[in-house]
N, C-alpha and C positions, 0 to 999 in steps of 0.2 A: 489467608491473606497473601497476596503476591509479595515475595521477598527477594532475597539475594539471587537465587537461581533463575529468576525471571530475566536476568540480564544475559542469559544464554538461550535465546529463543530458537524455536523451530523456524524453518524458512518462512512460514506465513505468519508467525506470531505477531500480534498487535499489542505487545507488552511493553515493558519499560526499557525501550532501546536506549543505549548510550548514544548521545548525539556528538559526533566528531566535530561538528561545527561550533560546539561550545568551547573547544580548545583553540585559542587563537594566539597571535603573536603578542597581544597585550597581556595575556595571562601567563605566558611562559616564565618571565622573571620570578613572579611569586611562587610558581610551581617549583622552580629550581631552588629558590631560597628555602622553601619548606623541606624539600627532599634533602638538600645538603645539610640543613640543620639536624635532621634525623641521622644522617651519616656521621656528623660530628659527635652526636650524643652516643651512638653505639661505638664509635671509635674510642671515645673517652673511657669506655669500660676497660680498656687495655692499658691505661696509664699505670706506669710503675712496674709493668710486667707481672702483676699479681693476680691476673685473671685465671681462674681455674679452667680446666678443659671444657667442662660443660658450658660455662658462660661464653667461652671463646667460640664454641660451635654455634650457639644461639646468635651471638653478635655477627659472625661471618655469614650465617644464613640470612639474617635480616638485611645486612648490607647488600648481599647478592640480590635479594628480592627488590630492593630499592633501585639498584643499578638496572635491573631488567625493566622496572617501571619507567626509568628515564629513557631507555632505548625505545620502549613502546610509544611513549609520548612523542619523541622525535619522529618516529616512523609515522605516526598519525598526522603530524604536521605537514609532512612532505608527500604523502601518498593520498590521493583523493579517496573519499569514502566509496565512490562508485567502483574503484578498483577492487576493494574488499567485497563489495556486493556482487560483482560479476564473477568472482573467483569460483563460486559454485554453480554458475549459470550454465545454460546449454552451449553445446559446441556449434556455434553459428558458422564456423569455417566450412562446414559441409553444405551450407545453403548457398546455392549458386547466384540467385538473383536477389540482391539486397542493397539497401542504401542506409547508411548509418549516421547517426548524430546530425540529423537535419534540423535546423532551427525553425520552429513554427512561430516564434516571437523573439524579440531581442531584449526584453526587460531583464532576463535572468539567464544564466548559464544552464539552469535546470530545464528551460523550455526547449527541449529537443526530443526528437522521435527517431525510431528505427523502422524501416519498411522492409518486409520480406514478402516475396510473391512466389507462387509455385514454380517449379523448375521448367515446366512446359505450359504452353498456352498463351494466347494473346489477351485474355480477359475480355471485358473488365471483370475483375474478381470481386466477389463480396468481401467485406472487410471485417476482421475481428480487431477491435480497439482494445488492446491489453493495458490495463491500469493496475500497476503494482500496489501492494499493501506495504505496511511497515509503520503502523501507528501514526500515520501522517507526518512522521519525523524521520523516516529512514526508508530504505528500499531503492531499487533501481530498475529501469526498463529492461535491462539485460541480465537480471539475476534469475535465480531458479524458478521464480514465480511465472515466468513466461513460457515455461516448457509445455504445459497443457495446451496453451493457445497455439503454439507452433505445430501441434499435431494437425492443425487446420490446413497446413501447406499440402499435406498428402490428400486432402479432401477438396481441393479447389478453392481454398480461401487465402486471401492475403492477410497478413498480420501487421498491424501498426502498433508498436509498443512505445508508450510515451513516459517521459518524466514530467514532473510538475513541481512547482515550488512547495517545499516542505514547511512545516510549522515553525522550524527554527529560522526560516528566512522571511516568511509572510504568513499572516493568519488568515482564517476564513473571511471572505469567500475566494481568496486567491487561487485555491486548489481547483474549484469548479470553474472559475474563469479560465484557467489554463486548459482544463480538459475540453471545454467548449471551443476554445481557440484552436486546439488541435483538430477537433472535428471539422471546424470551418476550413482549416488549412487543407485537410484531406479532400474535402469537397472541391475546393478551388484548384487543387493540383492533381485531381484524380486521373486526368487523361495522360499526364506525364509518367505515371507509375502503374498504369493499367488497372486502376481501382474503380469500383462501382460506387459513385457518390450517393446512390439511393439505397444501398444495401449495406448498412453499417450496424454492427452489434457491439455494445460495450461489454467487457468481461473482466472482472477483478475479484480478488479475495481480500477480506478484512477491510482495511481502509480503502483499498481498491474496489471492494464490493460496495462500500458506502458511496463512493464516487460514481460507480456504474449505476447504482439505484438513483442517485440524485440527478445524474445526467438524464436518465430515463424519464423521470417525473417532471423535471423542471423545464425540459425542452427549450422553448423560446421565452421563458420567464426573464424579463429584462434585468431584474434586480440581481440575478445570478449570472450575468454576462457582461463582459467588458469588450465592447465592439472596437475600442481603440487598439486592440491587439491584432486587428487585421481581418480582412475578408468579411467585412460587415454586411455584404450582400448575401452571405450564405447563412443557413440555419444551423443551430447547434443540435438539432434533433437527431436521434438514432432510431433504427427500426426494430431493435431488440436489446434486452439487457440481461446479463447473467450476473447474479449477485451471490457470491460465495461468502457466507458467514460475516456479512457486513453489519456494522452498527447503524441504527436509525435514530431512535429516540434516546439520546444520551442520558437524560435525567432519570430514566427508568431502569438503567442497567444494573445498579447496585441492588435494588429491590428484587429484580428478576433473578440475579445470580444467587441471592439469598434463598429465594423460592426453589431454585434448581437444586440446592444442596450439593453443588459441585465442590471438588477439592480445590483449595487455594484460590478462591475467587479474587479477581482483581477489584480494587476499589477505584471508582471513576470520579466520584464527586469530591475530588481533592484538587488543589491548585496545580499539582504537577502531573496530573493524569494526561494521557495523550489527547483526550477530547477537550480538556480545559486548555491545554497548550494550543490546540487547534483554533479555538475561538478567542483566545487571548484573555480569558477570565475564568474564574472558578465556575463550574457549571451551575451551582445553586444560586449564584449571584447574577446570572445572565439568562433567564428563561427565554427571552425573546430571541437571543442569538442561537440558543439551542433549537428553538422552533424553526428558525431560518435555515439551519443546517440539516433539518430532518426531511428526508425524501417524502415522508407522508404528507407534509404540508402542501405539496404541489400536485397531488394526484388529480388528474382530469381524464375525461373520456377518450382523449386523443393520445394518451400515453401508449408506448409500445408494449408488446408482450414481455413477460418476465419469467425467468427461470431462476429459482432460489433454492439453495441448499444450505443446511446448517447442522453441525454436530450437536447432539443432545447433551454431551458432557463438556461443552465449551466453557472453560473457566475464565475466559477473557471477555467475550461478547456473548451474552446469554441467547440461547436459541429462541426465546420468546420475542426477541427483536424481529426476527424473520417471520415468525408466525403471525404476529400482529400486523406487520407490514403487508404480508400476503393477504390477510383478511380484508384490509382496507383497499388493496388493489382490486380484489375480487368484487367488492361491493360496487365499484365504479366500472371496471373493465369487463367483468364477467369471469367466471371460473375457467372458461376455455382459453383465456389469454394469460392465465397465471398458473405456473407450475411450482409447487413447493414440496420439498422432500427433506425430512429430518433423518440424519444418519446416526444410527445407534452406535454406541461405544466410540464415538468420534469427538475429539477435542477440537481445538482451534487450528484448522488445516490438517495436513498430514496425508499419508498414503491412501486413505479411503477415498479421497477426492480424485486421485490420479490413477485409479485402476482403469483398465481398458473398458470395462463395463460402464463405469461412471462417465468416462470421457465420451463414450458412445451416446449416452443419454443427452449430454450437452449438445452434441452435434446433430442428433435427431431434432432437437428443438431449433437449433440454428438453421438447419436445412429447411425446416417447415416455413420459416419466416424470411429467410434470406435467399432461398433457392426455390421457394414455392412448392415444396414436396409435401406429401401427406404422411 
């Protein structure tokens, strides 16, 4: 079972992220009251000067820990979460042609994107739409997750990395609304940024993998689109989708993790799981919402080709999610349009996905469908 150490995730981990937006100005007084009450209690151990050395050491250590906690809370209040997310991200200073923090909608500060294009050439460049993961409740368009996508700049691709509303701000389907709004914005503004509006591939890991898959299958499904977000004359369809270890059928995850016999499997059918938080209800209580969020629900013959990879010892999102999704895609699209690969000895994300050999596999797929190479 996923416990304390899951709060220290790997860069791609779709685990129990601490949500910084849960700490707000209204909660600060009660936090400080509780912390100072503890400080008073431990200070009281010293009344009368009769505290022995060992007890004094314990008291001083605990007070020090509490003071550090106060500092970290204050730090979290005044420094945006995105600043922490970007700390381990790529060095974009070396990218010559870029446009940062462009708003594709105005409903939320989250609705922004970054555009990167190759150093040379007039385009129009095929586009990689980078969708970050983070359990639908964390992550950032400029964090470490965009590094593999930025390899596309060396290969003649533009990269558009997006943020979207997280579950702490808005529940499903706000996330896919935002992703499609970003796609429509790209198509409407393609000429300004040397982008090819007819050659767009979605690529994401974990929660980003789910959104890439859902974008790929739901295309012009009106129930998963909010045209009031702008550029309603454009389609939200893409020409290819790369899904790295994304969840699909939320209700089957616990059963599949049990079957996999992986270590420390995460439990999803609980009210505070990332997927329950995403749909706003406990998974078991909302099967129709789970179905609506499942990319499998919308598979049709006009869906784009898919490239899917998943680690077989993933303890957060079971690999069977991708296997079942790929099978259903193959039944409709044909095997030639669906690539699935299971990575042995690989957990939820990690270096096996980012080896030169593996990145080359992704770009062979993208080249085939966005550059028409064989």
